[in-house]
N, C-alpha and C positions, 0 to 999 in steps of 0.2 A: 503493500500501500505506499501511494506517495507521504510523505512526511511532510511536505510542506507547499506552498504556490507554485514557489521557483521551480523545487526539484517535481511538481507534475508535470511545470511546460518544458524540463529537460528532457523526461520523460517518450511526452506525448510526441515535441520534434523529433529524437529518435527513431521511435517507434512509427511516425507518418514517412520519416527517408529513408526507412528500411522497408514498409509496403511500396511505398512508388518505384523504388529498386525493384524489387521482385515481388511473389506472391511469398505466403509465409511453407514453407517448407525444410525439410529437416536434410537437406543434400550441403552435404559437406563444402560444394562450391560457393553456394547461395550464402552459408555461412561465414566463409573466410571474406566473400565480398563485403558482408555486414559491417564485420567488426573494421573492414578498413575504411570504409566510410564513415563509421563514428563522427558527429561533427566533434571537437573535443572544447573548442572554446565555451559554451555553454555549462560543460560539464567542470569545466578548469574553474569559471567564476562562481557556480555557485558552490564549488568545495571553498574555493579564497574567501567567499562571503562568511561563511559559517567559521572557518579558522579565524579570523577577523572579528567575528562575535563574541567566542571561547577567548582569543587574547585579551579584551578590551574588558570581559572581567573578569579574566584571573589578574589585571591589572590592578581593580580597584577590591580586588578581594570577595566576589560576587561568587561562591561558591555553588550555589544554588545552582544558578546562571549559567557557569562552568559545565556544568554533569549535566544538564538540560540540551544545551546543544551539543554535544559530545555523541550523546545517545540520538540525537537526529542524522550527525554525520555518519557514526556509524553505521545507521541503518539505509543509508540514502544507495538506490543505486549508481549515482554520479559517483561517490566516493571509492564504492565498492570497483568500476571498473579504473578509477586514475591508481587505484594500488594495484589491481594486476598488469595496467601497462608498466607501471614505474618496474617489477619484478620481471616481466616476460619480453618486454620490450625497449627501455629505459638502460637497462643493464650496464653499467659505465665496464664493470670487472670480466677478468675470466669467469666464463659459465662453468660452473661446478656443480655437481650432481650432488643431492641427499639421498638417504639411503633408499629411495623409491627409484634411483638412478635415472630419473627425467634431468635435464640439461636445460632444456627449454620446452616451449609450448605451440601449435600452432593456433591462428586462429582463430579456428575453432572450436580447441580447447580453453582459451583464454576463456570466451562466452560461455563455454560450463563452466569453468572456474570460478566467473563475479557472481553466474546464480548461488552458487554451491556457499561462497561465502558469508562465513556470519561466526560471532563469536559462542563461545560452548564445545568448540572442537578440540578433543583431545589431543593434545601434541606429540609428533611423531619423534622417534629419537635422529639424534644428529651425529654426524657422519665427521667425524674428525679426521682431519689435514691437518699434517705436518709441515710448517714451513721454517727449510735450514735455516742456518747461521750463513752468512757471507762465507764463500769457501767452498759449502760443500755441497755434495750432491744429492738431492731427493731419494732416490733409488738407496743411496748408501746409508742413510740413517738408521741407527743401532741402540743409541743412549739418549735420554730427555737433556744433557747437557749439550749435547750436538743439534738442538731445536730454538730457532729463534723465537716461535711464538707457534701459538696451537689454534686452529680455527675449527669451529663448529659450525658445520652445513645444513641448516634445515632443509627441508622439502621446499618445492615452490609453495604449493599450500598454505605452509605454515611463514613460508616468507610474504606473502602475500595479503594474510590476514593481519603479520607485526606491521607490513606495511601500511593497512587500514587503521591498526589502533593507533601508529605512530601522526597519523594524520591529526588522529583526534585529541592524543596529549599533547606533543611540541607546542601546539601554540599556549597552551596554560602556562608549560614551564619557561619557556621562552619569555613570558611577563615577569618571572621570577629570578632567573641566573642572572650571574653578576656581571658588570659591562667589562672585566677584564678574564673572561673566561671566551677560548676562542678553536677550540676542536671541537669537529663533527656537532658546529652551530651553523642555520644557514646565513649566509651573506658574513660570515667571518671566515679568516682562513691565518694562514701562518703568517702571510707578511702583517697583518693587522695585530698579531702581538710580537713580531720584530720590531715595529713603528712603537707600541707601547713602551716595549724596553726603551728605543730610544729617548722618548719623552721622557722617562723617568730617568735617565741615567746622563743626559747630554748636558745637565746644567752642575752636575753633582757625582765624585764618585762617590761608592759606596760598598757597604757590606752585604754580600750575597749569600742566604740559602739556595745552592741549585739542587730542586730534590727530586725523588723519582720513586714512584709509587713502587714496589715489590709484586710483580706479576696482577696486577689491580684487575684487571678482566675476571681474573680465577680462581679469585679470593673476595670478594666480594658479600656477606654477610645477607641472606634471603630475605629474615622476619624483617630485617633493620630496612633492607630497601623499599621491602610490600609496606612498612608502616611509614616510611616516609615520602610513599606516593599518596596516602589518603586515599585509597578507591575500596568501592566496594562491590557486593556483586557479580557478575562475569566479567567485568573490566581485570580485578584483581585477580579473580580465577584463571582469566586466560592469559596472564602476567606468568602466575606462580605456574602454570604449566609449562611455560617457554626453561621455566627458571630450573625447573626439578626435570624438564627431560631426559630421556637414557642418553647416553652417550655409547653410539658405539665406533669402535675403536681396535681391526686389525680381528672382525667378529668376535670380538668381546663387551658384550653391553655393563656397562657401568651406570649409576644412578647417583649426582652430582647433589653434592649436601652444602655447595657454597659455588659462586661466581656467576657471570652470564657469560653463554660463548660469544668470541668474538666470530666473526661469519656472518651471524644475526642483523636483520633489519633493524630493529629496536634497540640492539646494544647497547651503542655510543650513549641513546640518547639516555637508559637505564643508569648506562658508566657515568655519564654526566650530572645526574641528579641524586647520587649514590655521594659524589663529591662535593653537591652543592652545599654552602653555607660556613665554608670556612676561610671566609674573607669577610664574614660579620663578625666572625668571633675574633680575629686580626683587630678590628677596626674597635671593638668594643675592649681588648682590651689596650690599646693605644691611646684611647681616652683618658685611661684613667693613670696616665704614666706623666709623671713632671718634664715637659720638654721646653726649651728655647733656643731664639734665635741668636744667630752670633753676637750682636748688640748687645743682649741680656733679654728681651723679651720676651715673657710667656707664651706661649702659641695657645691659641685659641684649641677648644674642643673639634670642630671641623679639620683644622690643620694637623694636628696630633694626629687623627683618625688617617688622612689624607698621606702622612709622611711614610704608613706603609704602602708598598708598593708589591700587590699578590696577580702573578700575572700567570696563567695555567692556560696551557693547549692538551688536553685531555690526562695521561696521567702523569705529563712531564710540568713540572710548574716553575716557578723562581721567585721567593720574598726578598727585598732589598730595603735595607734602612743605613742611615749614617751610623749606627749606633749598635756596637757589637752586643751589648746585654739584651738589646729590644730582640734583636735577630735570635738571638740565642732562646729569649721567652715565646719568640712565635716558633720555634723549632720545636719545645714539648706543645704547645698548646694544637702545632699540627698534629704531633703523635698521637696527642689523645683524641684528637679528630677521627684520626682515620681509624683508629682502636674500636672505635662506637661502631665502623660499618667492616669489622673484619680486616684491616688493613694495616700494613704497615711501610713505612721507608725501606727502600732500599740499600742498604750498609754499604755495599760497593760503588752506587750510582749517586749518591746524596755526599754534599760537601757544603763547608763553610768556606770564603773567598772573599777576598777586595777585587777592585774591578780597578785599580791602579796600582799601587801599591801591598804588598806581600810582606807582613814583618816577621819577625824570628819566633816570636810569639806565635803565629797563626802555624806558620810552617810547622813548631815541634809541636801542638795543641790539635789540629786538622788534617798535620800531612799536604798544607799545599804547597804544590812548590813556585808556581809562576800565577800570576795574577789574572784577573778573567774567568769568565765561563760559556760551557755550552749549552745554546739551546737550538732546539730543531736545523741543528746543522749547521748553526753558527758559530762563531768563537765570537765574544764580545769583552771587550775592554776597556780598559784609557791608556792613551799612551803618553809620557810627557814630551812635548815639544814647547817650544820657546816662541818662533813665529807664528805656527799656523795653532794657535788654541783657541779653544772654545769662551766663548764671553759670555759674561753675567753681569746686565747694568753697566754693558761694555769698559770693564774690567775685563781684563786676560786672566782666565785657570790656572795657568801654565800645563793643558793638558789638551786632549781632544778623544772621542770615539773614535773607535774603532770596530766596525760590525764586519765580517770576513766569513766565507765558507772555512769550515776546518781544513785543514791540513789533510784529514784522511777522506774527505768526501773528494778534494781534487786530486789524492793520488787516486783514489777509484774510479772516477770520471777519464781521468787519462789514460789508467789502464782497459778499462771499455773500450777506449775511441782506439788504439793502438791495436788489441785486440783484434777491433770488427778488420780494420786495414788490413792488417796481416792476414787474416782469414779471405778477405775477399781479392787478394794481389792480382788475380786473374779478369776481374771485373772490367768495365770500359770506364773511363773518368765519369759518365754522366750518371751511370747505374750506382756509384762509391756515393757518389754528391747524394743522392735522395736516399739513401740508408742513413748517412751520416745527418744532415741535415735535421731533422725530427728529433735525435739525439741532442746535438748541440744546442737547437732551440730550446728545447725542455727545461735541460740543466740551467743556460744561461739566465732562463726567463724567471725562475724560481733563483736562485742563487745571486741576481743581479741586482736584485732588489738587495741591497748592502752597499757599503764602499769597494767593493771589491775593484771597480773603475780606478777610482781616485786612488788606491794603493796597490796599484797596478799586477792581481792577479788576473785581470783576466787577457793582460798582455802577454804575460807570461804563459797562458795555456794557448796564446794564438800560436806563440813561437814553438812551441812543444808541438802542436801541432803542423806547424810550417816542415817541420823537420821529420815527422814522421811522414808528411806525404811527399817529403824530398827524396824518402828511403823510399818509399812506395813508386815512384816513377821513375828510377833509375831503372826498370826496367823496356820502359817507353824509349821510344824513340823521338828524336826531338823534344825533349823534357820541357826546356823554355817554351814551348806552345800550350802549357798545360797550364801557366799564367798568364795573364793579361792585365791591362788599366783600368782601371773602372773609377774616374772623380778622384785622380791622384793616387788611388793606390796600386802600386807593382805588383803584389802579391794578391790577387784574386784567383784563385783555384777555378777555374772554370774553362768547359772543353772547347775548342775552337768554333765561333759559327753558332753559337748556342747561347741562349739568355739564361741558362742554369748556373747559376753560382754555389759556392759553399759558403754559409753564413761564419761570420766571426762573433769572437764572442765580445770585442772591445766594441761592436756596432750598438750593444745594448744601450739604451739613454734614459732609462727608468731608476735612480737611487732609490737605498732607502729614506733621503732625505727629501726627496721629490715626491714618495707616496705618499697618499692620502687616506689618511686610518679612517673606517667606518666614523661614521656620528656615532655615539652613546647613549643619545635618545632617542636614536631607530632602528629599527627590529623589519622584520620582512611581513610580519603581521599586523603591521601597524595600517595599513590600508594606502600607503605614499606608495605604489609601484613603478612611477617613474624612477624615485629617486633610486632605488635598488636595481632598475633596468638601466639608468646610465653606470652604476656602477660597474655592473656585468660587462658594459660594453670597455671602458676603462681600465680591466684585471692587464697587469703585467703578464698574466700567463697566457694571453692570445697573441694570435700571431698579425702583423700589421694590415693583412689584407682582410680579418676577422673584425681590427677595431674602424679600418676604414667602414665596411658595409654594416656594420651597425650604427655608425653616425648617420650616414647615408639613410637607413631605413628608420632612423628617428626610435632606436633600439627596439623593433615592433618585428614580429614574423613577419613576410610578406605573405603566407598561406592562410592562418588564422586572426591575422591584426591582434595579437595578445603582446602587451608588454614582454619584454626577457625577467626570470629575476635569477638570483646566483646559481639555484639548482638545476638550471635549466639543461640538456644536452644540445648545444648546436653544431650543425653540419653546414657546409656548405654546399650551395645545389647549383647546377649550370640553370638556368633560364630555358636556354635551347640544349636541349640535352648532346651532349657529345654524339654519342650514336645517331644523330640525325644534324651533326655540320653545326653545332652552335662552337664558338670560338671558346679559348680557355683565357679572354680578358675578365677584367674585371666589373664591364657594362653589361658581361653575363651574366653575373654571380650573382647569389643573395644569400644570407642568412637564414633557415627556418629550423627550427624545433626536429629533434630528431625523430620523431614520430608523425609530425606533419611531410618530414622529407619521403618519410616510408608512403603515407597518402600521395604524396603527390609525384613520386616515382612511376605509380601503381596506374595513375589516371594520365602520365603519357599520352599521347596520343596514339605512338603505334602501338603500346602495351595495355590500350581500352581495345585496338581492337582485336589483338590478341586473346580479352579475356571474353569480348565479345562470343569470339567462335569458340573458346572452348565452353560455353556456357549452353551454347548452341546443341552442340553434338548430343 
């Protein structure tokens, strides 16, 4: 039964559309066509409105309204369709089967699953997948210490139901989460976390608690998590089912007593909920501590609370303050908070250090060898300098902040590039470039949001890449022709007469100082979809072509006319398909949602005629 006027209109529009396409039949050909011709715009708009209402009610503490709208969303056909699409069609990662052996579903099976999706379904066991540590081969894993992480893969049906529950649960908790929590949240990412680190350290050197939670996903206390969720009835029962689901590992079934399996759609959200609340405790402690400005004036309560910086990305977080005694007390508060959820800090990965100067006391007491800390693949520290110092109130500090990719990340990437070049020594130059470019671009776009360009890291990587390519070119005739001059650059690796060229690290232009962090008062569920669409279009992880196309399209999908958001999967489409002679120029390109791209591909004139012939058989 429809649960609202909007829901009724959505169902009516889809039913009318399907009837006009073909008469009702159980033929799989027609059901496949039915899924591919679903109008997603009214479905997505309806779900977004419900999520916005949940977020607004949670923001003001109206729990009764939150639960009422959540029930409406969970029972809606629109939300079920969207949940199935997210799992079966919008899946980013590698397709991995659960215990049922299914890796994907046909369009017909997606419609069947949509009808069957509802709360109250007993969870199937999850399949354990071992992820090897770097340098290990998966097939040779024999001991648990050789494993980097353990994934638990649910069945497709359980994943779709988890996606449905997440649609209802996430807006409620997004209204509660701390501003400096960035992991596994819509509209936030690692670059926002690094910008927050920069903002907290740019004007002052501080002591840092570089913390890591030991086996966070595997040790969360089930009862403590369920109590924190504050749910009743079927939603609580369903989440408990997923937490208690058996784990099938090498044909041995075990029942977990703790933890939420990595690999589930809802697991990152549950982990964020479990870790929520630490910042509030740290601020409450700081308010009651005497703190003074350098001139001797006492700080206000708000300034004392703001003096503690807590920045978290999933289970990796840092706490910063300019007084060591305050930081040590914060560590004890953190240990106590984590113990309530059945968690503890990793003794090998947690340490206390300083960003500028490591005293003998720090070296002896905490075993610190050098200043700075590592966070999200970057190394952050202050370096003493006389001429390029940071300034506070027009006065030089005598040091400046340095944020660089860690040496380990640089070496691993350089070795990966070298291995690819050696492995493909017999490929043509253009084929090698097409293999290398996505790898170089992805690494550069992530680690380029730092001060790597200012401190010469990218120039060094360019030089190492040139040496590897020079070695590769020795087997070729006329090696000088493999490089050409473009815009004053004499070392552009590009085939003669071709527009394809190898991308360079040093061409990256968005540093950590240029990156604009998301506004703390903004959330993807607050209804300001234009703000998040523009942020999506300015992401440093996009290619220059994607950025230009998004701006040209005013951040809207050309197929469904909806604004893009941070969680959408974007694909470049040829307006006139290449198979029909369309050029590969930017005036023949457009950005579409992945699901819109699928529909557009099936409705191209040539494919439509083939479909019509198939259905007439």
